[in-house]
Structures are given as structure tokens and as C-alpha cells.
C-alpha positions as CSV (number, residue, x, y, z in Angstrom):
1,M,108.4,83.7,120.7
2,S,107.9,85.6,117.5
3,Q,106.0,83.8,114.7
4,H,107.6,82.5,111.6
5,P,106.9,84.6,108.5
6,S,105.0,81.8,106.8
7,Q,102.6,81.7,109.8
8,L,101.9,85.4,109.5
9,I,101.1,84.9,105.8
10,D,98.8,82.1,106.7
11,Q,97.0,84.4,109.1
12,A,96.7,87.0,106.3
13,L,94.9,84.4,104.1
14,V,92.5,83.5,106.9
15,A,91.7,87.2,107.4
16,V,91.2,87.8,103.7
17,E,88.9,84.8,103.4
18,S,86.7,86.3,106.1
19,G,86.4,89.4,103.9
20,Q,85.6,87.2,100.9
21,Q,82.9,85.4,103.0
22,L,81.3,88.8,103.8
23,L,81.4,89.8,100.1
24,N,79.9,86.5,98.9
25,K,76.9,86.9,101.3
26,S,76.3,90.5,100.1
27,L,76.5,89.4,96.4
28,S,74.0,86.6,97.0
29,F,71.6,89.1,98.7
30,I,71.8,91.6,95.8
31,K,71.2,88.7,93.3
32,S,68.1,87.6,95.2
33,S,66.8,91.1,95.3
34,C,67.3,91.6,91.5
35,L,65.8,88.5,90.0
36,N,63.0,88.8,87.5
37,E,60.1,86.4,86.8
38,A,62.4,84.2,84.7
39,G,64.9,83.8,87.5
40,R,67.5,86.0,85.9
41,V,69.2,89.2,87.1
42,S,67.2,92.2,86.0
43,A,69.3,95.1,84.7
44,T,66.5,97.5,85.7
45,K,66.4,96.2,89.2
46,L,70.2,96.1,89.4
47,D,70.4,99.8,88.5
48,Q,68.7,100.5,91.9
49,Y,71.9,99.1,93.5
50,Q,74.5,101.1,91.6
51,L,76.3,102.5,94.7
52,V,76.3,99.1,96.4
53,S,77.5,97.4,93.2
54,Y,80.3,99.9,92.8
55,D,81.5,99.3,96.3
56,L,81.3,95.5,95.9
57,A,83.3,95.7,92.7
58,F,86.1,97.6,94.4
59,S,86.0,95.2,97.3
60,A,86.3,92.2,95.0
61,A,89.2,93.8,93.2
62,E,91.1,94.4,96.5
63,L,90.4,90.8,97.7
64,A,91.6,89.4,94.4
65,G,94.8,91.5,94.7
66,A,95.3,90.4,98.3
67,K,95.2,86.7,97.3
68,C,97.7,87.4,94.5
69,M,100.0,89.0,97.1
70,I,99.7,86.1,99.4
71,D,100.8,83.8,96.5
72,Y,103.6,86.2,95.8
73,A,104.8,86.2,99.4
74,R,104.7,82.4,99.6
75,K,106.8,82.2,96.4
76,I,109.3,84.6,97.9
77,R,109.5,82.5,101.1
78,S,110.0,79.3,99.2
79,N,113.1,80.8,97.6
80,R,114.4,82.3,100.8
81,D,113.4,80.0,103.6
82,N,116.8,80.2,105.1
83,H,116.1,83.8,106.0
84,P,114.1,83.8,109.3
85,E,113.3,87.5,109.2
86,L,110.4,89.0,107.3
87,Q,111.3,90.0,103.8
88,I,110.2,93.3,102.3
89,E,107.8,91.4,100.0
90,E,106.2,89.7,103.0
91,R,105.9,93.0,104.9
92,V,104.2,94.6,102.0
93,T,101.8,91.7,101.7
94,L,100.8,91.8,105.4
95,Q,100.2,95.5,105.3
96,F,98.2,95.3,102.1
97,C,96.0,92.6,103.4
98,A,95.3,94.5,106.6
99,E,94.7,97.8,104.7
100,I,92.2,96.3,102.2
101,L,90.2,94.6,105.0
102,Q,89.8,98.0,106.7
103,N,88.8,99.5,103.3
104,I,86.1,96.9,102.8
105,R,84.8,97.4,106.3
106,S,84.6,101.1,105.8
107,R,82.5,100.7,102.6
108,L,80.1,98.0,103.9
109,A,79.6,98.7,107.6
110,P,77.9,102.2,107.4
111,R,75.1,100.7,105.1
112,K,74.8,97.1,106.3
113,R,71.2,96.8,105.4
114,E,71.7,97.9,101.8
115,F,74.3,95.2,101.5
116,G,72.1,92.6,103.1
117,L,74.4,92.3,106.1
118,S,73.9,92.3,109.8
119,M,76.1,93.1,112.8
120,E,76.4,89.4,113.4
121,D,77.9,89.0,109.9
122,F,80.6,91.5,110.7
123,S,81.2,90.0,114.2
124,N,81.9,86.7,112.5
125,T,84.2,88.1,109.9
126,L,85.9,91.6,109.8
127,D,85.0,92.5,113.3
128,S,86.2,89.2,114.8
129,S,88.9,89.5,117.4
130,S,91.4,87.6,115.2
131,V,90.9,89.8,112.1
132,Q,91.0,93.0,114.2
133,A,94.2,91.8,115.9
134,F,95.7,91.0,112.5
135,C,94.9,94.5,111.2
136,D,96.0,96.3,114.4
137,E,99.4,94.5,114.3
138,H,100.2,95.2,110.7
139,L,98.8,98.7,110.4
140,A,100.6,99.9,113.5
141,T,102.5,103.1,113.0
142,E,105.9,101.6,113.9
143,K,105.4,98.9,111.2
144,L,104.5,101.5,108.6
145,V,107.5,103.7,109.6
146,A,109.9,100.7,109.4
147,L,108.6,99.9,105.9
148,G,108.9,103.5,104.8
149,Q,112.6,103.5,106.0
150,L,113.2,100.3,104.1
151,A,111.7,101.8,100.9
152,L,114.1,104.8,101.3
153,Q,117.1,102.5,101.7
154,E,116.1,100.5,98.6
155,N,115.7,103.6,96.5
156,G,112.3,102.7,95.1
157,R,112.8,99.0,94.9
158,T,109.8,97.3,96.5
159,G,110.8,93.6,96.2
160,D,111.6,90.9,93.7
161,Y,109.6,91.1,90.4
162,V,109.7,87.3,90.2
163,L,109.9,87.3,86.4
164,E,111.0,84.5,84.1
165,E,114.6,85.0,82.8
166,D,113.5,86.1,79.3
167,K,111.0,88.6,80.8
168,E,113.6,90.0,83.2
169,I,115.9,90.6,80.2
170,M,113.1,92.4,78.4
171,R,112.4,94.5,81.5
172,E,116.0,95.6,81.9
173,T,116.3,96.4,78.1
174,F,113.2,98.6,78.0
175,R,113.9,100.1,81.4
176,N,117.3,101.3,80.1
177,F,115.7,102.7,77.0
178,A,113.0,104.5,79.0
179,S,115.7,106.0,81.3
180,D,118.2,106.9,78.5
181,V,115.9,108.0,75.7
182,V,112.3,108.6,76.8
183,M,112.7,110.4,80.1
184,P,115.0,113.2,78.7
185,L,112.4,113.9,76.0
186,A,109.2,113.4,78.0
187,E,109.0,116.8,79.7
188,E,109.4,118.8,76.5
189,I,106.8,116.6,74.7
190,H,104.3,117.3,77.5
191,R,105.1,121.0,78.0
192,H,104.9,121.8,74.3
193,D,102.3,119.2,73.3
194,L,104.6,117.7,70.7
195,I,104.1,114.6,68.6
196,V,106.2,111.6,69.8
197,P,109.6,112.2,68.1
198,D,111.4,109.8,65.8
199,E,114.1,109.2,68.4
200,I,111.5,107.2,70.3
201,L,109.5,105.8,67.5
202,N,112.3,104.6,65.2
203,T,114.2,102.8,68.1
204,L,111.0,101.1,69.3
205,V,110.4,99.9,65.7
206,E,113.9,98.5,65.6
207,M,113.4,96.8,69.0
208,G,110.3,95.0,67.6
209,C,108.0,96.7,70.1
210,F,105.1,96.9,67.7
211,G,105.1,93.2,67.0
212,L,104.7,92.1,70.6
213,S,101.1,90.9,70.1
214,I,101.6,89.5,66.6
215,P,102.5,85.8,66.0
216,E,105.9,85.0,64.6
217,K,104.4,83.5,61.4
218,Y,103.2,87.0,60.7
219,E,106.6,88.5,61.4
220,G,105.8,89.5,65.0
221,L,107.4,88.5,68.3
222,Q,104.6,86.4,69.9
223,P,104.9,82.6,69.8
224,D,102.6,81.1,67.2
225,D,101.1,78.6,69.6
226,Q,100.2,80.8,72.6
227,E,99.7,84.4,73.7
228,D,102.5,86.3,75.5
229,N,100.6,88.8,77.6
230,M,103.5,88.9,80.1
231,G,105.9,90.2,77.5
232,M,103.5,93.0,76.6
233,I,102.9,93.8,80.2
234,V,106.6,94.0,81.1
235,V,107.5,96.2,78.1
236,T,104.5,98.5,78.7
237,E,105.3,99.0,82.3
238,E,108.9,100.0,81.7
239,L,108.0,102.3,78.8
240,S,105.2,103.9,80.9
241,R,107.8,104.6,83.6
242,G,109.5,106.8,80.9
243,S,106.3,108.5,79.8
244,L,102.7,107.2,79.6
245,A,101.8,109.1,76.4
246,A,105.2,109.3,74.6
247,A,106.1,105.6,75.0
248,G,103.9,103.5,77.3
249,S,100.8,103.7,75.2
250,L,102.4,103.4,71.7
251,I,101.8,99.6,71.5
252,T,98.1,99.8,72.6
253,R,96.7,100.5,69.2
254,P,98.7,97.9,67.2
255,E,97.7,95.4,69.9
256,I,94.0,96.2,69.5
257,L,94.1,96.0,65.7
258,S,96.2,92.8,65.6
259,R,93.8,91.1,68.1
260,A,90.8,92.1,66.0
261,L,92.5,90.8,62.9
262,M,93.4,87.5,64.6
263,A,89.8,87.2,65.8
264,G,88.0,87.9,62.6
265,G,90.3,88.8,59.7
266,T,90.5,86.7,56.6
267,E,93.8,84.9,56.1
268,K,94.6,87.3,53.2
269,Q,94.0,90.3,55.5
270,K,96.2,88.8,58.2
271,Q,99.0,88.1,55.8
272,Y,98.8,91.6,54.4
273,W,98.2,93.7,57.6
274,L,99.9,91.9,60.5
275,P,103.5,92.1,59.1
276,K,102.9,95.8,58.4
277,L,101.7,96.4,61.9
278,A,104.6,94.6,63.4
279,A,107.0,96.9,61.4
280,A,104.8,100.0,62.3
281,D,104.4,100.6,58.5
282,P,101.9,102.2,58.9
283,F,101.2,103.2,62.4
284,C,97.6,102.6,63.3
285,A,94.8,104.2,65.4
286,V,91.4,103.0,66.7
287,A,88.2,104.9,65.8
288,I,85.5,103.4,68.0
289,T,84.2,106.2,70.4
290,E,81.6,108.7,69.0
291,P,80.6,112.1,70.4
292,D,77.5,110.6,72.1
293,Y,78.7,107.0,72.6
294,G,81.7,105.7,74.5
295,S,81.4,102.6,76.5
296,D,77.9,102.0,75.0
297,V,79.3,100.5,71.9
298,A,76.0,99.1,70.7
299,G,74.7,102.7,70.1
300,M,77.3,103.7,67.5
301,K,75.9,105.7,64.6
302,L,78.7,106.3,62.1
303,K,77.1,105.0,58.8
304,A,78.6,102.7,56.2
305,E,76.6,102.4,53.0
306,R,77.4,99.8,50.3
307,V,78.5,101.2,47.0
308,E,80.1,99.6,44.0
309,G,83.4,98.0,45.0
310,G,83.1,98.9,48.7
311,W,81.5,101.2,51.2
312,K,81.1,104.9,52.0
313,L,81.5,106.0,55.6
314,N,79.7,109.1,57.0
315,G,79.8,110.4,60.6
316,A,82.1,111.4,63.4
317,K,84.5,109.6,65.8
318,T,86.2,111.1,68.8
319,W,89.2,110.3,71.1
320,C,91.0,108.7,68.2
321,T,94.5,108.6,69.7
322,F,97.4,108.9,67.3
323,G,94.8,109.4,64.6
324,G,97.0,112.0,62.7
325,K,100.2,110.0,62.7
326,A,98.4,106.7,61.9
327,G,98.2,105.4,58.3
328,V,95.2,103.2,59.0
329,L,92.2,103.7,61.3
330,L,90.3,100.7,62.7
331,T,86.8,102.1,62.3
332,L,83.6,100.7,63.8
333,A,80.6,101.6,61.6
334,R,76.9,100.7,61.3
335,T,76.4,98.6,58.1
336,D,72.7,97.9,58.9
337,P,70.6,101.0,59.4
338,D,68.0,99.2,61.5
339,P,68.6,100.6,65.0
340,S,66.8,97.7,66.7
341,L,69.7,95.4,65.7
342,G,72.0,97.3,68.2
343,H,75.4,95.8,68.2
344,K,74.5,93.2,65.6
345,G,74.3,95.9,62.9
346,L,78.0,97.0,63.3
347,S,81.0,96.1,61.2
348,M,84.7,96.9,61.3
349,F,86.7,98.7,58.6
350,L,90.4,99.4,57.9
351,V,90.4,103.0,56.7
352,E,93.7,104.0,55.0
353,K,95.0,107.5,55.0
354,P,98.4,109.4,54.8
355,S,100.3,110.1,58.0
356,F,100.2,113.6,59.4
357,D,102.3,115.1,62.3
358,G,100.3,118.2,63.2
359,H,97.3,118.9,65.4
360,D,94.9,118.7,62.5
361,F,94.7,117.0,59.1
362,E,92.6,116.8,55.9
363,Y,92.7,113.9,53.4
364,Q,90.9,114.3,50.2
365,Q,90.3,111.0,48.3
366,E,90.4,110.9,44.5
367,G,86.7,110.0,44.4
368,G,85.7,113.0,46.4
369,G,85.5,111.5,49.9
370,K,87.1,113.6,52.7
371,L,88.6,112.6,56.1
372,T,89.4,115.4,58.5
373,G,90.7,115.4,62.0
374,K,91.4,117.9,64.8
375,A,93.4,117.2,68.0
376,I,91.5,117.6,71.2
377,P,93.3,119.8,73.7
378,T,94.0,117.8,76.9
379,I,95.5,118.6,80.3
380,G,97.8,115.5,80.1
381,Y,98.5,112.3,78.1
382,R,100.2,114.4,75.5
383,G,102.4,113.2,72.7
384,M,100.2,111.0,70.6
385,H,97.3,113.5,70.3
386,S,93.7,112.4,70.5
387,F,91.5,113.5,67.5
388,D,88.0,114.3,66.6
389,V,87.7,112.6,63.2
390,F,85.0,113.4,60.5
391,Y,84.1,111.0,57.7
392,D,82.5,112.6,54.7
393,D,81.7,110.0,52.0
394,V,85.0,108.3,52.8
395,F,85.4,105.3,50.5
396,V,86.6,102.0,51.8
397,P,87.1,99.0,49.4
398,D,85.5,95.6,50.1
399,S,88.9,94.2,50.8
400,N,89.2,96.4,53.9
401,L,86.0,95.1,55.5
402,L,87.3,93.1,58.4
403,G,86.5,89.5,57.9
404,G,85.1,90.2,54.4
405,E,81.4,89.4,53.9
406,A,81.6,87.0,56.8
407,G,82.5,89.9,59.0
408,L,79.3,91.9,58.4
409,G,77.5,92.5,61.6
410,K,80.4,91.2,63.7
411,G,82.1,94.5,64.4
412,F,81.1,94.5,68.0
413,Y,82.7,91.1,68.6
414,Y,85.9,92.1,66.9
415,T,85.9,95.3,69.0
416,M,85.7,93.1,72.2
417,A,88.4,90.8,70.9
418,G,90.6,93.8,70.1
419,F,90.1,95.3,73.5
420,S,90.5,92.1,75.4
421,G,94.1,92.9,76.2
422,G,93.5,96.6,76.7
423,R,92.6,96.3,80.3
424,I,95.5,94.3,81.5
425,Q,97.8,96.6,79.4
426,T,96.3,99.7,81.1
427,A,97.1,98.1,84.5
428,A,100.7,97.7,83.3
429,R,100.7,101.4,82.2
430,A,99.5,102.4,85.6
431,N,102.2,100.4,87.3
432,G,104.9,102.0,85.2
433,L,103.6,105.5,86.0
434,M,103.4,104.6,89.7
435,Q,107.0,103.4,89.6
436,A,108.2,106.7,88.2
437,A,106.2,108.7,90.7
438,F,107.4,106.6,93.6
439,E,111.0,107.0,92.6
440,A,110.5,110.8,92.3
441,G,109.0,110.9,95.8
442,I,111.8,108.8,97.2
443,N,114.5,111.0,95.7
444,Y,112.9,114.3,96.8
445,A,112.3,113.0,100.3
446,K,116.0,112.3,100.6
447,E,117.1,115.7,99.2
448,R,114.6,118.2,100.5
449,K,115.2,119.6,104.0
450,V,112.5,121.2,106.1
451,F,113.0,122.4,109.7
452,G,116.6,121.2,109.6
453,A,116.0,117.6,108.5
454,P,115.3,115.8,105.2
455,I,111.5,115.3,104.9
456,G,112.2,111.6,104.5
457,E,113.1,111.4,108.2
458,Y,109.6,112.6,109.3
459,Q,107.1,110.0,110.4
460,L,104.3,111.1,108.2
461,T,106.5,111.0,105.1
462,L,107.7,107.5,106.0
463,V,104.1,106.4,106.4
464,K,103.2,107.8,102.9
465,L,106.2,106.0,101.4
466,A,105.2,102.7,103.1
467,K,101.7,103.0,101.7
468,M,103.0,103.9,98.2
469,A,105.3,100.9,98.2
470,T,102.4,98.7,99.2
471,L,100.1,99.9,96.5
472,L,102.8,99.7,93.8
473,T,103.9,96.2,94.7
474,S,100.4,94.8,95.0
475,S,99.3,96.4,91.8
476,R,102.3,95.0,89.9
477,Q,102.1,91.5,91.3
478,F,98.3,91.5,90.7
479,T,98.9,92.5,87.1
480,Y,101.6,89.8,86.6
481,A,99.3,87.1,88.1
482,V,96.5,88.1,85.7
483,G,98.9,88.2,82.8
484,R,100.0,84.6,83.4
485,L,96.3,83.6,83.6
486,M,95.6,85.3,80.3
487,D,98.5,83.4,78.7
488,E,96.6,80.3,79.7
489,G,93.5,81.6,77.9
490,K,91.8,82.6,81.2
491,G,91.5,85.7,83.3
492,Q,89.1,88.0,81.5
493,M,87.3,89.0,84.7
494,E,90.5,89.3,86.6
495,A,91.8,91.7,83.9
496,S,88.8,94.0,84.6
497,L,89.5,93.7,88.4
498,V,93.2,94.6,88.1
499,K,92.5,97.5,85.7
500,L,90.0,99.0,88.2
501,F,92.4,98.6,91.1
502,A,95.6,99.7,89.4
503,C,94.2,102.8,87.8
504,K,92.6,104.0,91.0
505,S,95.8,103.3,92.9
506,S,97.9,105.3,90.4
507,E,95.8,108.4,91.1
508,W,96.4,108.2,94.8
509,L,100.1,107.3,94.6
510,S,101.0,110.0,92.1
511,R,99.0,112.5,94.2
512,E,101.1,111.6,97.3
513,A,104.4,111.8,95.3
514,M,103.3,115.3,94.3
515,Q,102.4,116.2,97.9
516,I,105.9,115.1,99.1
517,H,107.3,117.7,96.7
518,G,105.3,120.5,98.3
519,G,105.2,123.6,96.1
520,M,107.6,122.1,93.6
521,G,105.2,119.3,93.0
522,Y,102.7,121.9,91.6
523,A,105.4,123.4,89.3
524,E,105.1,122.4,85.7
525,E,108.9,121.9,85.5
526,S,108.6,119.0,88.0
527,A,108.0,115.6,86.3
528,V,105.8,114.6,89.2
529,S,103.1,117.1,88.2
530,R,103.0,115.3,84.8
531,Y,102.7,111.9,86.5
532,W,99.7,113.1,88.5
533,I,97.9,114.6,85.5
534,D,98.6,111.6,83.3
535,A,97.4,109.2,86.0
536,R,94.0,110.8,85.9
537,V,93.2,109.5,82.4
538,L,93.8,105.8,83.3
539,S,90.4,105.4,85.1
540,I,88.6,106.9,82.1
541,F,89.9,105.1,79.0
542,E,89.8,101.3,78.2
543,G,86.6,101.0,80.2
544,A,85.6,104.0,82.3
545,E,85.8,103.2,86.0
546,E,82.0,103.4,86.6
547,T,81.1,101.3,83.5
548,L,83.8,98.7,84.4
549,A,82.6,98.4,88.0
550,L,78.9,98.3,87.3
551,K,78.4,96.7,83.9
552,V,81.3,94.3,83.8
553,I,82.5,93.4,87.3
554,A,79.5,93.8,89.6
555,R,77.1,92.4,87.0
556,S,79.2,89.3,86.5
557,L,79.8,88.7,90.2
558,I,76.1,89.1,91.1
559,E,74.9,86.8,88.3
560,N,77.4,84.1,89.4
561,A,76.7,84.5,93.1
562,A,75.4,81.4,94.9
């Protein structure tokens, strides 16, 4: 007699917990190997385990995603318990859990000793007969083919999103906008490296898109008494489906600036700036990264020297996305020249400038200061332009020092507060891009004939589509689960985990969508080539993959290990 779907999901949880048990043992081993005389984890010793730490971080992300998928499948079953057959959401969950357990085994087993593991450890967990039987069953070719056929029939739908009613309305509204307005313009913007046009910007302003992270009392859309990460996630995902650069990333910068203002701005600064940001008047950009410093924020060198009535800024910033169009740049600068202070010598400024549409700009202040910028040529992520920006005696009044005098030396903390939502939003951007690539792959698989049959009828194509559906659904539901956690004031570690997982997944999925297109996938006229190029940037910004895995995720997991 076949098992009830809920029993299969219970088996998935037991198998996933065996993987978690193995991971926990390895984390404890690394911790014991890296303790210093004071009983704390030594950063120097931990650096000797970079490859191990990197693999453990990805394994932790996959396990966290699997648990979210199990919760998702159970929620689906509770709503459809009168359906005895496996639902698509349950099929995807079972395949994902089996897949990630095999992934983890392939990372850890070849170097057991380095992970502090033995053959017996594997025999009791991932190599146990029950776990292997689970994986064998749900990774069988016939199961993958059946899921691929179902994905084709569903035209890119991979299951219920399980959103609250208001979020479903938001999703549908912005999905229609992405399909009707953004997608028809996206290819021209990318091919000709154009600035995002007013047809997109003006409509998004009217829709209140730039106020998603700003409380209602400051004329935004977010409730005054709680965060609404889920609203931001849903909107970002649908806009990114239209275009990552020309729509999906537009609300990243106002979100960072508004979070920084909420964390450290004076009440007067909040009342002045937040309504302006909500109305996109002006647009804003973030100037944090420097030519020699990216994720290493504490090493920033751009100087801010006190003068009468304010400060003068001198130095360079890079990767300042939307820096030309923006009318204000959130700029991190060193207000204390003592290098030994590290991040404690940094402060944050709101640098105002006119808006420019081109690939370079020059702004001469009345007092002699000059701000110049030049767009960095990039292979993808085109539309907003990322700039090298040079500050030459740029004057900033005291009123534009974030937090006023109380904000001196706190720029690093305001940066962290500003970027706190950046990782979960980047996961949402990855999900939207994956959805677009998946739909493109589905459509082409149906239309293109090779050797007398649509390529969607071939076994290998169906297996590709099954795995794409699995990654997309798991990444989306993982993101939603973390968004709900963050709305409760939790989930910072989980946000790093899902960012790591979603961005890596988007690279693989967009690559496979491109591969399904064959030669046409490599043609610039095919949107799928843009999806693949754009996906590549996701693992680089908002916390480079390596820094995120080693310095944030693995470090925290190891420090908190038993």
C-alpha cells in the first residue's frame, strides 16, 4: 500500500535532521580546533579552515531551506487533506530534500578528517539505509521526469505561493506591471545601456513603490508599529521578473537609506528626508564601497574634515549604483583620522547633488567643491548605471550628518542597519529573475523541435525543468519564511543563509534556461541571455558570496556550536 503524502514528508524531516546532526558535529569540531587561550574562536585559526567553513555555510543554507520547504508542504497538506495524491508542492519538497542531502554528502565525505567526521558518523546519518532509500526513491529518473512534465503543463507555475490576501494582491498588481510595462522595455535598456526610462520610474512612484520601507507617519506604506518585509519581498520579486536592473533593484537604495535614517537619524532628519524618499524626490544612491575596500567596511578611507558650518569630503567611492540619477548620496566617510579606530572612526553623510541622466556627471558647488562621477561599463545589470564617484572638497552641512553630533563615529552601525534588509531583498531579486528564466525555458521547450519532436518531450530536458522548478520553489518559500521571521524582529542569520542559497541557485537555473535555448540562448536578442548575465552579479553585491559564507555565516555557526 502506498504511503500517505504526510508520511513521506515526515520521512523527509527525519532525513534532513540526520544531515543537521552531521553538520552540528562538524561545527563543534571546527570550534574546538579554533579556540584561543581565552576560550574564544580565533579568527586567525579559523582562516585555516576557509574551504571547510565555506562548505559548511552552504550546507547550513540548504538544510535551513529544506526545513522551510517541509513547513511549506505541511501547510499545503493541511489545506488540501482531501486530496490523497501528492501535490506539486509536496513533490518539489521531497525532491529538494533528497537533492540537498546528496549535495552535503558530496561536500563532506571526500574530506571527512578535515570536517572532524568518521565513516561511522556517515553510516549513522547520510549513509544510513533509511536516508539512502529516501534519496533513491525521490531522485529516481521517473520521478524527475514526471515533475518536469507537470512543470510543462503548469506553464511555469510551481505551486501555491501561500501569501496573505493583501500580499497576493500586491503580487498580482506588480506582476502585471512587470509584464505590461517593464518587459517590453527591458531588452532595449540592456542592449543600449540606457538609463531606466520615465515610463517605469513615474509609474512606480505613483504606485508608492519607493515608500515600501518607510512608515506611514512619514508618508510611506509600511505600518508604523512593525516592519513589512513581506511586502517589499513580493514587490521586488515581481519587478525583478520584469528586469533585475531596470525595475527589481530600484527600491534597494531608498530602503537602505530609510533604514539608516530610522536607525540613527534625528527626528528632524526623518521628518525632512523620509517623505522625500517615499515620493522619490529625490532619487537616492549609496556610496559605501571604495576602490580598495568593499566588504571590509572598517577600512574605508574617504576623509571628512570639519570646517565652519559642516564638513568637507575628499576621496573616492565606487559601485555607486544610480549615482548619476540620484539627488542624494548616502556617503560613509572617516571623520576621525586615527586608523586604529577602524569602524569607530566612520560617520554617515547625506550628500546632495543635481540629478544627471548620462554616463558621467560633474557638479561644481558654489564654494568650490566638486563632485564627479563616471559610469562603470558592466556586462549586465544595466539600466541604473554604477558609478565611480570622486569627492574633491565637497561641502556637506552639519544638518546632513546622519544623527547629528550624536551620529559621529556611528556610521558603521548605520551602514549595517541600512543593509539589514538588503540580503533578503537580494534573495527576492534572485527569485524574480529565476521565475523569468524558468518561464523562458518552459516556453522554448514547448516550441522548439529537434529531431522531429519538441525538446520538452526529451527526458534530459524534463529532468532539467524538474530541477529548475525545485530550486525556484525552495528559494522562494525559503525567502518568504525568512521575511516573516524578519517581520517579527528576527531572522538576521537566516537572511544571510537565504541570500547565499538564492543567488547561487539563480546562476545555475538561468544557465540551464539558456542551455535549453541552445544557440539562441547565446544570442543577444534572447532575453534568457540577459537573465544569465544579470544573475551573475547577485552573488557579488550585498555581501560577496565568500565574505558572507566565511565571515558572517560560518563564523556565527561555529561560535554558537555546542
